[in-house]
N, C-alpha and C positions, 0 to 999 in steps of 0.2 A: 283273388281279386276279380271283381265283376267286369265283364266286357263293357266296352264303350257303347252307349246307345247311339244309334245313327243320328247325326245332326241334320236337322232340316235347314233349309235356306234361311238365313237371318239377315234382315236388311241392316245396312249401316248408313247412318246419316252422313252426307258428304262433309268433309272437313271444311271448316270455315275459319277465316282469320279472326282471332279474338281481339278484344280491345286491350292493347298493351300500353295505353296512355299512363296507367298507374306506374309501370316500370320506367317509362320515359320521364315522368314527373319527378320521381325519386332521384334519377341520375342528374336531371337538370338542376334540382335543388342543391345537390352536392356541388355543382359547378358555379352556383350563384356568387359566392365570394370572389372567385376568379373573374367572373363576368363583371361584377361591380368594380373591381380594381381596374379592369381594362377600360371600362367606360369612364371611370374617374381620371385615368391617365389621358384619355382622349379629349377631355374638356379643358380648355385653356385655364391656366391658373389666374386667380383674381388679380387685377391690377388697380392702381389708384383710379378712381372715376374721373373721366374727362368732364369738361364743362357741359358737353352734351353727349348722350349715349345713343347710338343708332341701334335700337333693340333688334330691328330686322337683321342688321348685319351680324350682330352677335349670335342670333339664333341660326343664321345661315352657316356660320362657322361651326357651331356646335352640331348642327344636323349633318354637315358634310363629314365631320370626324366620326360621328357615331354611326352613320349609315352603313359603312363597310362592316363595322363590328356587329351591328344588328343582323346584317345579311349572313355573316358567319354563324351567328347564334342560331338562326333559322336552319342553316345547312347542318349544323351539328345536331340539332334536335331531330331533323329528318333522318340523319345517319343513325342516331341512337335508336329511333323507332324501327328502322329497317333491320338493325342488328339484333333487336330484342323482340322479334316477332313471337307472339304467343298465339297458339292454336287451341281451339276448343274441340275436343273429340267427344261426340255423343253417339253411343250405341244403344239403340232402342230407348228404354227409360232409365238406363243406368246413369249414375251421377256423372257430371261433366269431368273430363280429364283434361288438364292443361299440359301442353307440350311446348316448351320454349325452344326457339330455334327454327331454322328454315326446314321445311318438309320437301322432299323430292316429289315431283308431279306424280310419280307412281305410287305414292303412299296410300292413297285411298283405295286403289285397286287391290293392293296387297293386304290392306286391312280387311277388305271384304273376304278375301281368301281365308285369312287367319280366323276371323270370327266364325266362318262356316267350316273350319277345320279342313280346308283344301290346302295341301302343301304348295308352296310357292317356290319357283326357281327364278332368281334374279340374275340377269347376265348383262354385261356391258364392260366398257374399258375400265382400267384401273382408276380408282379415285372417283367413281360416279356416286358413291354414297350407299353402297349395298349394305355394309355392316351397320352403319348408322341407322338406316331405315329399319333394319330388323330390330335394333334396340328400341327404336321409337314405337314399333308395333307392340313390343312387350309392355312398354309403359302405357300405351293406349288401352291395352287389355287388362292392365293391373296384375301382370304375372311376371315371374322371374325370367331372366335372359340367360341362356346357356350357349356356349360356343365351342366349336372344334374346327380345326383347319384341315388341310389336305392330309388324309390318312393312307397308310400303306399296308397296315396289318389289321385284321379283324378285331384283335383283342383291344386295339386302341379305341374302337367303337363300343364294344360290349363289355369291356372290363375283363378281369381275370382273377383267379383264386391264387393267392400268394402261398409260399411254402408253409406259412403258419396257419393256413386254412381260412384266412380272412379274405373277403371279396374286395377287390380294388375297383371301386366304382368310377364311372366316367361321367362327363357332362351329359352324354346321351342317356345314360341310365337315370341320372337325376331328373332330367326333363321328362323322360318317359314315365317314371313312377310318381313324380311329385307334381307334374304339370309345369308348363313354362314354354317359352319360345326357344326352340333348339335351332341355332343357325349352323348349318353344315357348309362352311366356307370352302372355296376351291374344290367343289365337288367334281369338276371336270378334270381335275388332276389326281383324283383318288383312285387307288387300286381296285381292280374288278371285284376281288373277293369281298372287299368292304362294301361296295355298292350293291352287290347281290344280297348281302345281309341287311343293308339299309332298305332296299327295295322290299324285302320280305316283311319288314316291320311296317312299312307304309301300306302294303297290300292287306295285311291281316289285322292291323291294330293290336298285335301282340308280338312278343319276342321271347325267345328262350335264352335267358341270361345265365351265365355260369353260376353254379351253386344254387340259384333260386328256381331255375326252370322257367316255365311259361309265365309271363306277366303281361297283363293287358295295359294298354296305354291309358294314362290318366285322362280324364275328360277335358282338362285344360292344356293338353300337350299340343303345341303348334309347331309344324315343321317348315322351316325356310332353308333353302339351299341357295348358294351363290357361286358364280364363276365368271370367267371372262369370255367364254364362247357360248354358242347356242346349243351345245351338247352334241354337235355332229362332227367333232374332230378339231385338230389343231389348225391354227391360222398362222400367217406369217408373223404376226405380232405375238401370238401366244402358242409357241410351237411345242410346248411340253404338255399339251392337253389331249385327252382321249375322247374317242367317240363313245357315247353312252348308249346302251341298248334301248330299244323302243319301249320295252316294258317299264323301265325306270322313268323314261321321259313322260310316259303316259300318266304317271302319278301326279304330275305337277301342273299348276297354272303357270304359264311362261310369261315373264315380265321383262321386257327389254328396257334397260336403263341407260340413258344418255347423260351427258353433262348438263347440269342445271345452272343457268346463269345466276339465279338467286343464291345457290349454294356456293358458287365460285365467288360472288361478291362478299358473302359472309366470311369466306376463308381469307380474303385479302383486304379487309377493312374498307369495303365498298369502293375499291380502286377500279372504276369503270374503264379507264384507259388500259390498265393491265389486262382486264378481262377481254376487252375488244381485241387487243393484240393476240391473246391466247387463242381466241376463236379464229382469227385470221391465220395464225401459225398452223393450227390444226388443218385448216383447209389446204394450206400449202403442203403439209405432210401427206395428206390424202391424195392430192393431185400428183405428187411425185412418187406415189406408191411406197412410201417409207413407213417404218413401224414405230416411230418415236411417240412418246406419250407426253401430253401437256395436261397434267392433272390438277385438280384443286389443291392437292398436297403441295405440288410444285409452286403454285401461286401463293400459298401460305408461306412457304420457305422464302420466296422472293420478297414478299411483303415484310417479313421479319428482318431480312437483311437490309431492306430499304429503310426501315425504321431505325436501324442501327448505323445510319449514315453511310452505307455501302453504295457505291455507284450503281446505276441501273445495269450497266454492262456486266459488272462483276457479279451482281445479284442474279442476273439471268444465267450466267455461266455456272456458278456454284449451285444455284437452286434448281436448274433445269437441264441445260444443254452441254454441260462440261464433258460428258462422255460421248457426245455425238461426233461422228466422223466429220472432219473439216470440210471435205468436198460436199457432204450433205448439207452442212450449215450454210455454205456459200450458195448452194442451189436453192435452199429454202429462202434465204435472204433476198434472192432475185425474184421470188414470187410473193413477197410481202406487199400487201396493198395498203394496209393501215399506215397512217402518217403521224403517229404520236411519238412521244419520247422513248417508249419501250421498243417500238419498231425501229426507230433510229439507232437505239443502243444495240439491238440485235444485228442490224446491218453493219454498224461500226465494228462489232465483235467479229463478224464474218470477214470483213475486209482486212482485219489484222491477223487472221489465221495464216 
Protein backbone atom coordinates (compact mmCIF):
# COMPACT_ATOMS: atom_id res chain seq x y z
CA UNK A 1 0.00 0.00 0.00
CA UNK A 2 1.44 3.36 -1.00
CA UNK A 3 1.93 6.04 1.65
CA UNK A 4 -0.36 9.02 1.79
CA UNK A 5 0.83 12.07 -0.13
CA UNK A 6 1.10 15.15 2.04
CA UNK A 7 -2.10 17.18 1.79
CA UNK A 8 -1.73 20.86 1.02
CA UNK A 9 -4.08 23.43 2.48
CA UNK A 10 -7.45 23.18 0.76
CA UNK A 11 -9.88 26.09 0.98
CA UNK A 12 -13.46 25.35 1.94
CA UNK A 13 -16.29 27.60 0.88
CA UNK A 14 -18.20 28.79 3.96
CA UNK A 15 -21.46 27.01 4.62
CA UNK A 16 -24.50 28.90 3.42
CA UNK A 17 -28.14 28.35 4.19
CA UNK A 18 -29.70 26.84 1.12
CA UNK A 19 -33.19 27.56 -0.18
CA UNK A 20 -35.51 25.06 1.42
CA UNK A 21 -38.70 26.61 0.08
CA UNK A 22 -39.27 23.51 -2.05
CA UNK A 23 -39.42 21.35 1.11
CA UNK A 24 -41.70 23.86 2.83
CA UNK A 25 -43.99 24.04 -0.21
CA UNK A 26 -44.44 20.26 -0.30
CA UNK A 27 -45.34 20.11 3.39
CA UNK A 28 -47.74 23.05 3.12
CA UNK A 29 -49.39 21.41 0.09
CA UNK A 30 -50.00 18.32 2.18
CA UNK A 31 -51.70 20.49 4.81
CA UNK A 32 -53.92 22.32 2.30
CA UNK A 33 -57.04 20.12 2.76
CA UNK A 34 -56.92 20.67 6.53
CA UNK A 35 -56.40 24.38 6.03
CA UNK A 36 -59.34 24.57 3.63
CA UNK A 37 -61.55 22.72 6.11
CA UNK A 38 -60.55 25.08 8.91
CA UNK A 39 -61.28 28.14 6.77
CA UNK A 40 -64.61 26.67 5.69
CA UNK A 41 -65.58 26.10 9.29
CA UNK A 42 -64.71 29.69 10.13
CA UNK A 43 -67.03 31.16 7.50
CA UNK A 44 -70.61 31.49 8.69
CA UNK A 45 -73.12 29.17 7.07
CA UNK A 46 -75.35 30.78 4.45
CA UNK A 47 -78.68 32.07 5.67
CA UNK A 48 -81.75 33.30 3.92
CA UNK A 49 -81.02 36.73 2.45
CA UNK A 50 -82.44 39.70 4.27
CA UNK A 51 -84.20 42.53 2.55
CA UNK A 52 -80.92 44.40 2.56
CA UNK A 53 -77.43 42.94 3.01
CA UNK A 54 -74.67 44.94 4.62
CA UNK A 55 -71.72 43.66 2.56
CA UNK A 56 -69.18 45.43 4.70
CA UNK A 57 -70.56 43.84 7.86
CA UNK A 58 -70.44 40.38 6.31
CA UNK A 59 -66.87 40.89 5.10
CA UNK A 60 -65.83 42.11 8.53
CA UNK A 61 -67.25 38.97 10.12
CA UNK A 62 -65.43 36.75 7.65
CA UNK A 63 -62.15 38.66 8.03
CA UNK A 64 -62.32 38.52 11.81
CA UNK A 65 -62.80 34.75 11.77
CA UNK A 66 -60.20 34.00 9.14
CA UNK A 67 -57.50 36.36 10.45
CA UNK A 68 -56.42 34.15 13.40
CA UNK A 69 -56.31 31.09 11.12
CA UNK A 70 -54.23 32.97 8.54
CA UNK A 71 -51.82 34.05 11.28
CA UNK A 72 -51.52 30.44 12.44
CA UNK A 73 -50.79 29.30 8.90
CA UNK A 74 -47.97 31.83 8.58
CA UNK A 75 -46.57 30.68 11.91
CA UNK A 76 -46.80 27.03 10.85
CA UNK A 77 -45.04 27.80 7.57
CA UNK A 78 -42.25 29.61 9.42
CA UNK A 79 -41.88 26.71 11.86
CA UNK A 80 -41.67 24.23 9.00
CA UNK A 81 -39.03 26.32 7.27
CA UNK A 82 -36.97 26.49 10.48
CA UNK A 83 -37.25 22.75 11.08
CA UNK A 84 -36.40 21.86 7.48
CA UNK A 85 -33.22 23.87 7.02
CA UNK A 86 -31.20 22.78 4.02
CA UNK A 87 -27.53 23.72 3.73
CA UNK A 88 -25.42 23.77 0.60
CA UNK A 89 -21.86 22.56 1.13
CA UNK A 90 -19.40 23.52 -1.59
CA UNK A 91 -15.76 22.41 -1.46
CA UNK A 92 -13.66 23.88 -4.27
CA UNK A 93 -15.30 22.91 -7.56
CA UNK A 94 -16.90 19.71 -6.30
CA UNK A 95 -20.65 19.18 -6.79
CA UNK A 96 -22.91 20.79 -4.20
CA UNK A 97 -23.79 18.54 -1.26
CA UNK A 98 -27.06 19.19 0.56
CA UNK A 99 -27.38 18.56 4.28
CA UNK A 100 -30.81 18.83 5.82
CA UNK A 101 -31.06 19.85 9.44
CA UNK A 102 -29.43 22.34 11.75
CA UNK A 103 -25.64 22.66 11.68
CA UNK A 104 -23.61 23.48 14.76
CA UNK A 105 -21.70 26.80 14.55
CA UNK A 106 -18.45 24.78 14.72
CA UNK A 107 -19.32 22.82 11.58
CA UNK A 108 -17.40 24.89 9.07
CA UNK A 109 -14.22 24.98 11.19
CA UNK A 110 -14.27 21.21 11.58
CA UNK A 111 -14.95 20.82 7.85
CA UNK A 112 -11.79 22.82 7.11
CA UNK A 113 -9.84 20.42 9.34
CA UNK A 114 -11.38 17.38 7.68
CA UNK A 115 -10.80 18.53 4.12
CA UNK A 116 -7.17 19.24 4.94
CA UNK A 117 -6.81 15.96 6.88
CA UNK A 118 -6.16 17.67 10.19
CA UNK A 119 -7.52 15.53 13.05
CA UNK A 120 -10.19 17.35 15.08
CA UNK A 121 -11.00 17.05 18.75
CA UNK A 122 -14.50 18.22 19.73
CA UNK A 123 -15.15 18.85 23.40
CA UNK A 124 -18.10 20.18 25.31
CA UNK A 125 -20.97 19.21 27.61
CA UNK A 126 -23.13 16.19 26.91
CA UNK A 127 -25.66 16.75 24.15
CA UNK A 128 -23.90 19.55 22.28
CA UNK A 129 -24.04 17.63 18.98
CA UNK A 130 -20.52 16.25 18.63
CA UNK A 131 -21.53 12.92 17.13
CA UNK A 132 -24.07 14.46 14.79
CA UNK A 133 -21.50 16.98 13.58
CA UNK A 134 -19.04 14.20 12.74
CA UNK A 135 -21.70 12.36 10.73
CA UNK A 136 -22.53 15.58 8.88
CA UNK A 137 -18.84 16.05 8.04
CA UNK A 138 -18.77 12.58 6.48
CA UNK A 139 -21.84 13.41 4.40
CA UNK A 140 -20.36 16.73 3.30
CA UNK A 141 -17.21 14.95 2.11
CA UNK A 142 -19.15 12.10 0.50
CA UNK A 143 -17.39 9.38 2.50
CA UNK A 144 -18.40 6.67 4.97
CA UNK A 145 -18.84 7.29 8.69
CA UNK A 146 -17.25 4.96 11.27
CA UNK A 147 -17.56 5.11 15.04
CA UNK A 148 -16.11 3.71 18.22
CA UNK A 149 -16.71 4.70 21.83
CA UNK A 150 -14.53 4.63 24.93
CA UNK A 151 -11.95 1.81 24.55
CA UNK A 152 -10.03 0.03 27.30
CA UNK A 153 -8.00 -2.52 25.31
CA UNK A 154 -5.80 -2.03 22.28
CA UNK A 155 -7.36 -4.96 20.39
CA UNK A 156 -10.67 -3.05 20.43
CA UNK A 157 -8.97 -0.46 18.24
CA UNK A 158 -6.74 -2.53 15.97
CA UNK A 159 -8.65 -5.82 15.81
CA UNK A 160 -7.29 -9.29 16.48
CA UNK A 161 -6.69 -12.67 14.88
CA UNK A 162 -9.26 -15.25 15.97
CA UNK A 163 -8.47 -18.90 16.76
CA UNK A 164 -9.37 -19.93 13.20
CA UNK A 165 -6.81 -17.49 11.79
CA UNK A 166 -9.29 -14.90 10.52
CA UNK A 167 -8.73 -11.25 11.25
CA UNK A 168 -11.51 -9.58 13.22
CA UNK A 169 -11.59 -6.07 11.82
CA UNK A 170 -12.75 -2.96 13.61
CA UNK A 171 -14.31 0.35 12.64
CA UNK A 172 -10.84 1.89 12.92
CA UNK A 173 -9.42 -0.67 10.48
CA UNK A 174 -12.23 -0.05 7.98
CA UNK A 175 -11.79 3.73 8.06
CA UNK A 176 -8.01 3.44 7.95
CA UNK A 177 -7.89 1.11 4.95
CA UNK A 178 -10.99 2.13 2.96
CA UNK A 179 -11.29 5.82 3.80
CA UNK A 180 -14.01 7.56 5.77
CA UNK A 181 -14.59 9.68 8.85
CA UNK A 182 -13.53 7.80 11.98
CA UNK A 183 -15.12 9.25 15.12
CA UNK A 184 -13.28 8.25 18.29
CA UNK A 185 -15.89 9.18 20.88
CA UNK A 186 -15.15 9.56 24.61
CA UNK A 187 -11.44 9.76 23.89
CA UNK A 188 -10.82 11.42 27.26
CA UNK A 189 -12.10 8.28 28.98
CA UNK A 190 -10.01 5.83 26.95
CA UNK A 191 -7.17 3.73 28.38
CA UNK A 192 -3.60 4.95 27.91
CA UNK A 193 -2.44 1.93 25.89
CA UNK A 194 -5.17 2.57 23.31
CA UNK A 195 -4.32 6.26 23.05
CA UNK A 196 -0.62 5.52 22.55
CA UNK A 197 -1.51 3.23 19.63
CA UNK A 198 -3.94 5.78 18.19
CA UNK A 199 -1.36 8.55 18.57
CA UNK A 200 1.16 6.49 16.60
CA UNK A 201 -1.34 6.10 13.75
CA UNK A 202 -1.93 9.85 13.69
CA UNK A 203 1.77 10.65 13.77
CA UNK A 204 2.89 8.22 11.08
CA UNK A 205 -0.17 7.83 8.83
CA UNK A 206 0.44 4.09 8.99
CA UNK A 207 -0.30 1.35 11.51
CA UNK A 208 0.83 -2.23 12.14
CA UNK A 209 -2.39 -4.23 12.14
CA UNK A 210 -2.50 -7.82 13.38
CA UNK A 211 -1.93 -10.35 10.58
CA UNK A 212 -1.40 -7.68 7.89
CA UNK A 213 1.44 -5.64 9.36
CA UNK A 214 2.08 -2.10 8.22
CA UNK A 215 -0.75 -0.44 6.32
CA UNK A 216 -0.76 3.18 5.24
CA UNK A 217 -3.84 5.30 5.84
CA UNK A 218 -6.22 5.72 2.92
CA UNK A 219 -6.14 9.17 1.35
CA UNK A 220 -9.78 9.74 2.38
CA UNK A 221 -9.31 8.81 6.04
CA UNK A 222 -10.43 11.59 8.39
CA UNK A 223 -9.96 11.42 12.16
CA UNK A 224 -12.33 13.14 14.56
CA UNK A 225 -12.23 12.58 18.31
CA UNK A 226 -14.71 13.79 20.90
CA UNK A 227 -15.01 14.11 24.65
CA UNK A 228 -16.48 16.19 27.44
CA UNK A 229 -13.23 17.68 28.73
CA UNK A 230 -10.40 19.72 27.23
CA UNK A 231 -8.04 16.71 27.61
CA UNK A 232 -6.39 18.07 30.76
CA UNK A 233 -8.11 15.82 33.26
CA UNK A 234 -11.35 15.20 35.11
CA UNK A 235 -13.78 17.92 36.13
CA UNK A 236 -16.51 17.95 38.77
CA UNK A 237 -19.10 17.13 36.10
CA UNK A 238 -16.98 14.55 34.25
CA UNK A 239 -14.98 12.89 36.98
CA UNK A 240 -14.10 9.69 35.10
CA UNK A 241 -11.87 11.34 32.49
CA UNK A 242 -8.11 11.24 32.09
CA UNK A 243 -5.43 13.78 31.38
CA UNK A 244 -4.09 13.13 27.87
CA UNK A 245 -0.37 13.42 27.11
CA UNK A 246 0.83 16.48 25.23
CA UNK A 247 1.99 14.49 22.21
CA UNK A 248 -1.55 13.26 21.54
CA UNK A 249 -3.13 16.67 22.12
CA UNK A 250 -0.68 18.20 19.65
CA UNK A 251 -2.13 16.07 16.82
CA UNK A 252 -5.52 17.78 16.91
CA UNK A 253 -7.25 20.97 16.00
CA UNK A 254 -9.20 21.71 19.19
CA UNK A 255 -12.85 22.76 18.84
CA UNK A 256 -14.90 23.71 21.87
CA UNK A 257 -18.61 23.04 21.38
CA UNK A 258 -21.28 24.74 23.41
CA UNK A 259 -25.04 24.35 23.24
CA UNK A 260 -26.56 25.79 20.06
CA UNK A 261 -29.94 27.49 20.40
CA UNK A 262 -30.87 26.44 16.85
CA UNK A 263 -30.16 22.79 17.63
CA UNK A 264 -32.10 23.03 20.87
CA UNK A 265 -35.11 24.50 19.07
CA UNK A 266 -34.93 21.74 16.46
CA UNK A 267 -34.97 19.16 19.27
CA UNK A 268 -38.13 20.52 20.91
CA UNK A 269 -40.36 21.58 18.01
CA UNK A 270 -39.33 25.24 18.16
CA UNK A 271 -40.55 25.64 21.74
CA UNK A 272 -38.74 28.89 22.49
CA UNK A 273 -40.17 29.15 26.01
CA UNK A 274 -38.70 25.75 26.90
CA UNK A 275 -35.31 26.73 25.45
CA UNK A 276 -35.35 30.06 27.31
CA UNK A 277 -36.04 28.21 30.55
CA UNK A 278 -33.22 25.73 29.80
CA UNK A 279 -30.72 28.56 29.32
CA UNK A 280 -31.82 30.21 32.54
CA UNK A 281 -31.59 26.92 34.42
CA UNK A 282 -28.06 26.32 33.13
CA UNK A 283 -27.02 29.73 34.42
CA UNK A 284 -28.48 28.88 37.82
CA UNK A 285 -26.63 25.53 37.84
CA UNK A 286 -23.35 27.26 37.00
CA UNK A 287 -23.93 29.97 39.60
CA UNK A 288 -24.45 27.35 42.32
CA UNK A 289 -21.40 25.30 41.18
CA UNK A 290 -23.54 22.24 40.53
CA UNK A 291 -22.90 19.62 37.87
CA UNK A 292 -26.34 18.86 36.44
CA UNK A 293 -26.86 18.73 32.68
CA UNK A 294 -29.66 20.36 30.71
CA UNK A 295 -29.07 18.91 27.27
CA UNK A 296 -30.96 19.04 23.95
CA UNK A 297 -31.72 15.36 24.54
CA UNK A 298 -33.54 16.31 27.75
CA UNK A 299 -35.45 19.03 25.90
CA UNK A 300 -36.49 16.50 23.27
CA UNK A 301 -37.75 14.09 25.95
CA UNK A 302 -39.71 16.88 27.63
CA UNK A 303 -41.17 17.93 24.28
CA UNK A 304 -42.33 14.36 23.57
CA UNK A 305 -43.96 14.10 27.01
CA UNK A 306 -45.74 17.42 26.51
CA UNK A 307 -47.03 16.27 23.11
CA UNK A 308 -48.53 13.27 24.91
CA UNK A 309 -50.51 15.55 27.24
CA UNK A 310 -48.21 15.19 30.22
CA UNK A 311 -48.16 18.16 32.58
CA UNK A 312 -45.17 20.48 32.36
CA UNK A 313 -44.05 19.65 35.90
CA UNK A 314 -44.18 15.90 35.33
CA UNK A 315 -42.43 16.24 31.95
CA UNK A 316 -39.60 18.22 33.56
CA UNK A 317 -39.24 15.65 36.33
CA UNK A 318 -39.17 12.55 34.12
CA UNK A 319 -37.29 14.15 31.25
CA UNK A 320 -34.63 16.06 33.13
CA UNK A 321 -34.46 16.55 36.88
CA UNK A 322 -35.99 13.46 38.49
CA UNK A 323 -32.58 12.30 39.78
CA UNK A 324 -31.50 15.69 41.14
CA UNK A 325 -31.18 16.19 44.89
CA UNK A 326 -34.23 17.90 46.40
CA UNK A 327 -32.12 20.53 48.18
CA UNK A 328 -30.39 21.38 44.88
CA UNK A 329 -33.69 21.66 43.02
CA UNK A 330 -34.99 24.08 45.65
CA UNK A 331 -31.78 26.10 45.43
CA UNK A 332 -31.99 26.27 41.65
CA UNK A 333 -35.67 27.23 41.73
CA UNK A 334 -34.78 30.19 43.94
CA UNK A 335 -32.37 31.39 41.24
CA UNK A 336 -34.70 31.10 38.23
CA UNK A 337 -35.26 34.46 36.53
CA UNK A 338 -37.39 33.41 33.57
CA UNK A 339 -41.12 33.78 34.13
CA UNK A 340 -42.76 31.43 31.65
CA UNK A 341 -44.84 28.31 32.28
CA UNK A 342 -41.82 25.98 32.42
CA UNK A 343 -40.10 28.13 35.02
CA UNK A 344 -43.33 28.17 37.03
CA UNK A 345 -43.68 24.38 36.67
CA UNK A 346 -40.09 23.88 37.88
CA UNK A 347 -40.63 26.18 40.86
CA UNK A 348 -43.89 24.39 41.73
CA UNK A 349 -42.07 21.05 41.49
CA UNK A 350 -39.36 22.34 43.84
CA UNK A 351 -41.91 23.64 46.34
CA UNK A 352 -43.60 20.24 46.49
CA UNK A 353 -40.43 18.28 47.21
